[in-house]
C-alpha positions in Angstrom: 39.0 -19.3 -21.0 41.5 -16.4 -20.6 42.0 -16.9 -16.5 43.6 -13.8 -16.7 40.9 -11.3 -18.3 39.2 -8.7 -16.3 36.1 -7.2 -15.5 37.1 -4.0 -18.1 37.5 -6.6 -21.0 33.6 -7.1 -20.7 32.8 -3.2 -21.0 32.9 -1.5 -24.3 34.4 1.9 -25.0 30.7 3.2 -24.7 30.4 2.1 -20.8 27.8 -1.1 -21.8 28.2 -4.7 -21.3 29.8 -7.1 -24.6 26.4 -8.9 -24.8 28.6 -11.6 -27.0 31.5 -11.7 -25.4 29.2 -12.4 -22.3 27.4 -15.1 -24.6 30.9 -16.7 -25.2 31.9 -17.0 -21.3 29.1 -17.2 -19.2 25.6 -19.2 -19.1 22.3 -17.3 -19.7 21.7 -17.5 -15.8 24.4 -15.8 -15.0 24.5 -13.1 -17.9 21.1 -12.2 -16.4 22.6 -11.5 -13.2 25.4 -9.5 -14.9 23.0 -7.3 -16.8 20.8 -6.5 -14.0 23.5 -4.6 -12.9 24.9 -2.0 -15.1 28.7 -1.0 -15.4 29.8 2.3 -13.6 32.8 3.1 -15.2 32.9 6.7 -13.1 33.6 4.9 -9.7 36.3 3.5 -8.2 36.2 -0.6 -7.3 34.6 -1.5 -4.1 33.9 -4.8 -2.2 30.4 -5.7 -1.6 29.0 -8.5 0.4 27.2 -11.0 -1.5 24.9 -12.3 1.3 22.5 -9.4 2.1 20.3 -7.8 -0.8 21.9 -4.4 -0.2 25.6 -5.3 -0.3 26.6 -4.6 3.0 27.6 -6.7 6.0 25.8 -7.3 9.0 25.7 -9.7 12.2 22.6 -11.7 10.9 23.9 -13.0 7.3 27.1 -13.5 9.2 26.0 -15.7 11.5 24.3 -17.6 8.5 27.4 -17.9 6.6 29.3 -19.3 9.9 26.7 -21.7 10.3 25.8 -22.8 6.8 29.8 -23.5 6.3 29.8 -25.4 10.0 26.8 -28.1 8.9 27.6 -29.8 5.5 24.6 -29.2 3.3 24.1 -33.7 2.9 22.9 -33.1 6.7 20.6 -30.5 6.3 17.0 -32.1 7.3 13.6 -31.1 6.7 13.4 -29.9 10.2 15.4 -26.8 8.9 12.7 -26.0 6.9 9.6 -26.6 9.4 11.4 -24.1 11.8 11.8 -21.5 9.3 8.0 -22.0 8.3 7.1 -21.9 11.7 9.2 -18.5 12.0 7.4 -17.3 9.2 4.4 -18.3 10.7 5.4 -16.4 14.0 5.1 -13.1 13.1 1.5 -13.5 11.4 -0.1 -14.5 14.6 -2.7 -12.3 16.2 -1.0 -11.5 19.3 1.2 -8.5 20.6 4.6 -7.6 18.9 6.6 -8.9 22.1 4.8 -12.3 21.8 5.2 -12.7 18.4 9.0 -11.8 19.2 8.9 -14.2 22.2 7.6 -17.0 20.0 10.6 -16.5 17.3 13.0 -16.8 20.5 11.5 -20.3 21.2 12.3 -21.5 17.5 15.2 -20.0 17.4 16.7 -21.3 21.1 17.2 -18.1 22.0 15.8 -18.1 25.5 18.2 -18.3 28.4 17.6 -21.7 30.1 20.5 -23.8 31.6 21.0 -26.2 29.0 21.7 -23.2 26.3 24.0 -21.7 29.3 25.9 -24.9 29.2 26.3 -24.7 25.6 27.6 -22.0 25.5 30.7 -23.1 27.8 29.6 -21.6 31.2 28.8 -23.1 34.7 25.2 -24.0 35.4 23.0 -26.8 37.1 21.2 -28.7 34.2 18.3 -29.2 36.2 15.2 -27.7 35.8 15.0 -24.9 39.1 11.3 -24.8 39.5 10.5 -29.2 39.3 13.8 -30.6 39.7 12.4 -33.2 37.4 14.4 -33.0 34.2 17.0 -30.7 32.1 16.0 -27.4 31.9 15.5 -26.8 28.3 13.2 -24.3 26.5 11.0 -27.7 25.5 10.7 -28.3 29.2 10.2 -25.1 30.1 7.3 -24.5 28.0 5.6 -28.0 28.1 7.1 -30.3 30.1 7.6 -28.3 33.4 4.9 -28.7 36.2 4.2 -25.2 36.0 3.7 -25.7 32.3 1.6 -29.0 32.5 -0.8 -26.8 35.1 -1.5 -23.9 33.0 -2.0 -26.1 29.7 -4.4 -28.4 31.7 -6.4 -25.5 32.9 -6.8 -23.8 29.1 -8.1 -28.0 28.3 -4.9 -28.1 26.1 -3.5 -31.4 26.7 0.0 -30.9 25.7 1.0 -33.5 28.2 -0.3 -36.4 26.0 2.0 -35.5 22.4 5.5 -36.9 23.7 7.2 -34.7 21.2 10.7 -34.9 21.0 11.1 -31.1 19.8 9.8 -27.8 20.7 9.5 -27.6 17.0 7.2 -29.7 16.7 4.9 -28.3 19.9 4.8 -25.3 18.4 3.8 -26.4 15.4 0.9 -28.4 16.9 0.0 -25.2 18.7 -0.3 -23.4 15.5 -2.5 -26.2 14.0 -4.6 -25.7 17.3 -5.4 -22.3 16.8 -7.3 -23.4 13.5 -9.1 -26.3 14.8 -12.8 -25.6 15.8 -12.8 -28.1 18.1 -11.3 -26.2 20.7 -13.3 -22.9 22.3 -12.4 -19.7 20.6 -11.1 -17.9 23.4 -9.0 -20.5 24.3 -7.7 -20.9 20.8 -6.8 -17.5 19.9 -5.0 -17.0 23.6 -2.4 -19.6 22.7 0.0 -17.1 22.1 -0.4 -15.6 25.7 -0.6 -18.8 27.6 2.9 -19.6 26.1 3.9 -15.8 27.1 2.3 -16.5 30.6 4.2 -19.7 31.4 7.5 -17.9 30.9 6.5 -15.0 32.9 5.5 -17.3 36.0 8.7 -19.5 35.2 10.7 -16.1 35.8 8.7 -14.8 38.4 9.0 -17.6 40.7 12.7 -17.9 39.7 14.0 -14.9 39.6 11.2 -12.5 42.5 10.4 -15.7 44.7 6.7 -15.0 44.1 5.1 -18.2 44.4 2.5 -18.5 41.0 -0.8 -19.7 40.5 -1.4 -21.9 37.3 -5.0 -20.7 37.5 -4.4 -17.0 37.9 -1.9 -17.3 34.8 -4.5 -19.0 32.9 -7.2 -16.2 33.6 -5.2 -13.5 33.0 -3.9 -14.9 29.7 -7.6 -15.0 28.8 -8.1 -12.0 29.3 -5.3 -10.1 28.1 -6.2 -11.6 24.3 -9.4 -11.1 24.9 -8.8 -7.5 25.6 -6.3 -7.0 23.2 -8.6 -9.1 20.3 -11.5 -6.5 20.9 -9.2 -3.3 21.2 -7.9 -4.7 17.3 -11.3 -5.3 16.1 -12.5 -2.0 17.5 -9.8 0.0 15.4 -9.7 -2.1 12.7 -5.3 -1.9 13.0 -3.7 -4.6 11.3 -0.8 -6.6 12.6 2.0 -4.0 13.5 4.3 -5.1 10.9 1.7 -4.4 8.3 1.8 -0.7 9.7 3.4 1.5 7.3 5.7 4.2 8.8 4.1 7.6 8.8 6.2 8.9 5.9 4.5 6.3 3.5 2.1 8.1 1.6 -1.2 6.2 1.9 -3.8 7.8 -0.5 -2.6 9.5 -3.6 -2.3 13.4 -2.7 -1.3 16.3 -4.9 1.8 17.7 -5.3 3.4 20.4 -3.7 2.8 24.0 -5.4 4.7 24.3 -9.0 5.4 20.4 -9.0 4.3 17.7 -11.2 4.0 14.4 -9.3 4.9 11.4 -11.2 4.0 7.8 -9.6 6.2 4.9 -10.7 6.1 1.0 -10.5 7.8 -1.9 -11.7 6.3 -5.2 -12.2 8.8 -8.1 -11.2 8.0 -11.8 -11.3 11.3 -13.7 -11.4 15.0 -13.2 -12.1 14.2 -15.3 -16.2 11.4 -13.0 -17.0 10.7 -9.7 -18.8 9.9 -6.9 -16.4 7.7 -4.3 -17.6 7.6 -0.4 -15.9 5.2 2.6 -16.0 4.9 6.2 -14.7 2.0 8.7 -14.8 2.5 12.1 -14.6 -0.5 14.4 -12.7 -0.7 17.8 -11.8 -1.6 19.5 -8.5 -5.3 19.4 -9.7 -5.0 15.6 -10.0 -5.3 15.8 -14.1 -3.3 13.5 -16.1 -0.2 15.1 -18.0 1.3 12.0 -19.7 1.4 8.2 -19.1 3.9 5.6 -20.5 5.0 1.8 -20.3 8.1 -0.3 -20.9 9.2 -3.7 -21.1 12.8 -4.5 -19.8 14.8 -7.5 -20.1 15.2 -10.1 -17.0 16.5 -8.5 -13.9 17.8 -10.3 -10.6 15.1 -9.0 -8.4 12.6 -6.4 -7.9 15.3 -3.7 -6.6 17.2 -3.7 -9.7 14.1 -3.6 -12.0 12.7 -0.7 -9.9 15.9 1.0 -10.3 15.7 0.9 -14.2 12.2 1.9 -13.9 12.7 5.1 -12.4 16.1 5.9 -14.8 14.2 5.3 -17.7 11.4 7.3 -16.2 13.9 10.5 -15.4 15.0 10.2 -19.1 11.2 10.0 -20.3 10.6 13.0 -18.4 13.5 15.4 -19.3 12.5 14.4 -22.9 9.3 16.0 -22.4 10.8 19.3 -20.6 9.6 18.5 -17.0 11.8 20.5 -14.7 10.0 20.2 -11.1 9.0 17.0 -10.3 8.1 14.4 -7.2 9.1 10.7 -8.2 7.0 8.4 -5.8 7.4 4.6 -5.4 6.3 2.2 -3.2 9.6 0.3 -3.4 11.1 1.1 -0.1 14.6 -0.2 -0.5 15.3 1.7 -3.8 14.1 4.6 -1.8 16.2 3.9 0.8 19.1 3.1 -1.6 19.0 6.4 -3.0 18.9 8.5 0.2 21.3 6.2 2.1 23.8 5.0 -0.7 26.8 4.1 1.5 24.5 1.4 2.8 23.9 0.1 -0.3 26.8 -0.9 -2.7 25.2 -3.3 -4.3 23.4 -1.0 -6.1 26.1 1.6 -6.7 26.1 1.5 -10.2 22.3 2.1 -10.5 22.5 5.2 -7.8 25.1 6.8 -9.7 23.1 7.1 -12.8 20.1 8.1 -11.1 21.8 10.6 -9.0 23.4 12.3 -12.5 19.7 12.2 -14.1 18.2 13.5 -11.2 20.7 16.6 -11.4 19.5 17.7 -14.9 16.2 19.0 -13.3 15.9 22.2 -11.4 14.0 19.9 -8.8 13.7 16.3 -8.0 12.2 14.8 -5.2 12.2 11.0 -4.5 9.6 9.8 -2.3 7.9 6.4 -0.8 4.8 5.5 -1.6 2.2 3.0 -0.2 0.8 0.2 -2.7 -2.3 1.7 -2.3 -1.5 5.5 -3.2 0.4 3.9 -6.4 -2.2 1.5 -7.7 -2.5 3.2 -11.3 0.9 2.7 -11.7 1.1 -0.5 -10.5 -1.9 -1.5 -12.7 -0.3 0.0 -16.1 3.0 -1.6 -15.1 1.3 -4.6 -14.5 0.0 -4.7 -18.0 3.0 -5.3 -19.7 3.8 -8.4 -17.9 0.3 -10.0 -17.6 -1.0 -9.0 -20.7 2.1 -9.0 -22.9 2.1 -5.3 -23.7 5.8 -5.1 -24.4 5.8 -2.2 -27.2 7.1 1.0 -25.5 4.3 3.6 -24.9 3.9 6.9 -24.3 0.7 9.4 -24.3 -0.9 12.9 -23.2 -3.5 12.3 -21.2 -4.9 9.6 -19.2 -5.4 5.7 -20.1 -9.1 5.1 -20.5 -9.5 1.8 -19.4 -8.4 3.8 -15.5 -10.7 6.5 -16.2 -12.9 5.6 -13.3 -9.8 4.8 -10.9 -8.1 7.9 -11.6 -11.4 10.1 -11.4 -11.7 8.3 -7.9 -8.7 9.5 -6.7 -8.7 13.2 -7.8 -12.4 13.1 -6.2 -10.9 11.9 -3.2 -7.9 14.4 -3.5 -10.4 17.4 -4.2 -12.9 16.3 -1.0 -9.5 16.2 1.1 -8.8 19.3 -0.2 -12.1 21.2 0.4 -12.0 19.5 4.2 -8.5 20.6 4.9 -9.7 24.4 4.0 -12.9 23.9 6.2 -11.0 23.1 8.5 -8.8 25.6 8.5 -11.2 28.2 8.1 -13.3 26.8 10.9 -10.6 26.7 13.3 -9.6 30.5 12.0 -13.3 31.4 12.7 -13.0 30.1 16.1 -10.1 31.4 16.7 -11.4 34.7 16.1 -14.6 34.0 18.3 -12.3 33.4 21.1 -10.2 36.5 20.6 -13.2 38.3 20.9 -14.6 36.9 24.1 -11.0 36.9 25.5 -11.3 40.9 25.1 -15.1 41.1 26.5 -13.7 39.8 29.6 -10.5 41.8 29.6 -12.9 44.8 29.4 -15.2 43.5 31.6 -12.5 43.0 34.3 -10.5 46.5 33.5 -14.4 48.0 34.0 -14.5 46.2 37.6 -11.3 47.0 38.4 -12.1 51.1 37.8 -15.4 50.8 40.0 -13.1 48.9 42.8 -10.6 51.7 42.2 -13.4 54.8 42.2 -15.3 53.2 45.1 -12.1 53.2 47.4 -11.7 56.9 46.6 -14.9 57.4 47.8 -15.0 55.6 51.1 -11.6 57.7 51.9 -13.1 61.3 50.8 -16.0 60.6 53.0 -13.8 59.3 56.0 -11.9 62.3 55.8 -14.9 64.5 55.5 -16.0 62.9 58.6 
């Protein structure tokens, strides 16, 4: 291999990778990664950060790299995987967002206790400030301190009998208890609130000088848990992290006047398998104009696959002479990269190509959709990878096998439109009624004022005569 070989030697005069040369120099896994990102000859060379998906540096990835370099990989144990699994579970626990964050801090060792203060090189008394019976570590404060033991005993969860060596083992055991029917339902579901209550009581005693009561802490945790769960069940709201932003379209809705709406999706499974892509074009009435699907070579990740699908879609729409279009995708990362390209340097080549194609339209908007609103495009794209429809396909009209789904979305759109029209019509009628009544009241007041004036003049005249 030529050690002085440069990247431009791997790019053809047409601006594409030289596949044969890549095969001579790299293993197939590396070739797949290289092909996932097309060359961008029009852009200057730049640095990217290899440890984030967008290619930009952030503190989290920097800390991860430092810790990874400091700890030899041979010393990595199963405890690392245990902590990561518990952190993942913590974000899915049925509880308040601040308590999920608190659970994550416990597992990350991010709570301010004497042990962590000393570990950071600062002066502190290592003993527990409450019970004076042990080193003030996170494990001690949450599970071994006198305050914590009283709360757990009141909750009928005997953590004092477990005697685990790490806080991760305690948390893992509590998560198991949350799924055991041997514990009362209200106590099982309130476990996150017990943890949160113990920490709050410790801080109240330590910093506010308020004498706590373990029975009150337990009762408040049960009450808060019951109230929160009841509110969630009544409203039917999912986890906070499962909520989509307001700008995400939950149901398929008609495009703006004079625009066509194109939903796109890529079906990506893994970096070694072929990807599927699909788009479906509908008008303001929900009628399908065209739909298509295509198979692509393996991509390194879902974002790269979605970009390929988007580029192919724009070329296809240009071929069928579409000028005003809205592109809707459920890949939030791709939409974010298109709208904020400086934050996503890893995908510069894709963004540059997309921008050039986008400028070829009279008007081309890019928006984010929910998976639910993008279900038709997802179904078509999935048929490529799951059913082996690798042949390139473009057809006018709707796919017959999705007629029922398309009809339901069209009907829902129509009903929403009728409801919206009815709402505004009723609101307009109500406003007219309000104005009419207001005018009558004003006229009545004016008449009363005139009568009062006449009466005043009459009385004055009578007084003069007398």
